[in-house]
C-alpha positions in Angstrom: 8.0 -4.8 9.4 9.2 -5.1 5.5 8.8 -8.8 5.0 5.2 -8.7 6.6 3.9 -5.8 4.9 1.4 -7.4 2.9 -0.1 -10.0 5.9 0.6 -9.1 9.5 0.4 -5.4 9.7 -3.6 -5.9 8.6 -4.1 -8.4 11.5 -5.3 -5.7 13.9 -4.9 -8.1 17.0 -0.9 -8.6 16.9 -0.9 -4.7 16.0 -2.8 -3.4 19.0 -1.4 -5.8 21.0 2.2 -4.9 20.5 1.5 -1.1 20.9 -0.5 -2.3 24.1 3.0 -3.8 25.0 5.1 -0.9 24.1 3.2 2.0 25.6 3.1 -0.3 28.7 6.8 -0.6 28.7 7.1 3.1 28.3 5.5 3.5 31.6 8.1 1.1 33.3 10.1 2.1 36.5 12.8 0.9 34.8 14.8 2.9 32.6 16.3 0.2 30.3 12.5 -1.0 29.5 11.2 2.7 29.1 14.4 3.6 26.7 14.1 0.5 24.6 10.4 0.3 24.6 10.3 4.0 23.4 12.9 3.0 20.6 10.9 0.0 19.8 7.9 2.4 19.3 9.9 5.0 17.2 11.1 1.9 14.7 7.6 0.7 14.6 6.1 4.0 13.5 9.0 4.3 10.9 8.3 1.0 9.5 4.5 1.7 9.4 4.9 5.2 7.7 7.5 3.4 5.0 4.8 0.9 4.4 2.4 3.5 4.2 4.4 5.4 1.3 5.0 1.9 -0.4 1.2 1.3 -0.4 0.3 4.6 -1.7 2.9 4.3 -4.3 1.5 1.2 -5.5 -2.2 2.7 -5.6 -0.6 5.6 -7.7 1.1 2.9 -10.2 -2.2 1.2 -10.3 -4.2 4.4 -11.2 -1.8 5.1 -13.8 -1.9 1.5 -15.4 -5.7 1.8 -14.9 -6.4 5.1 -16.8 -3.9 3.9 -19.7 -5.6 0.6 -20.1 -8.6 2.4 -20.7 -7.3 5.0 -23.0 -5.6 1.9 -24.8 -9.1 -0.2 -24.8 -10.6 3.1 -26.2 -8.2 3.5 -28.9 -8.0 0.0 -29.9 -12.1 0.0 -29.7 -12.3 3.0 -32.0 -9.7 1.5 -34.4 -12.0 -1.5 -34.8 -15.2 0.5 -35.1 -13.4 2.4 -38.1 -12.2 -0.6 -39.7 -15.6 -1.9 -39.4 -16.9 0.9 -40.8 -14.2 1.1 -43.8 -15.0 -2.5 -44.5 -19.0 -1.8 -44.6 -18.3 1.2 -46.8 -15.7 -0.3 -49.3 -16.2 -4.2 -49.4 
């Protein structure tokens, strides 16, 4: 799941098919299938939680960078406008 966190996770057909397959095997009469599919389901959910946490971190970092760039652009714009006013007044 870690390798495909940007592609196959968002493919609704693949993930839906995998979940249906895992749930189907958890209802099996064979204990080995039940246990293996339960473990696979737990691992799948754990991996999806890890990916969700990673995406939330990326969103937070992007928001901080956006806010910083807005502040930086405003300060640069105000610096240019201050220089323009000073040039108009003294030159």
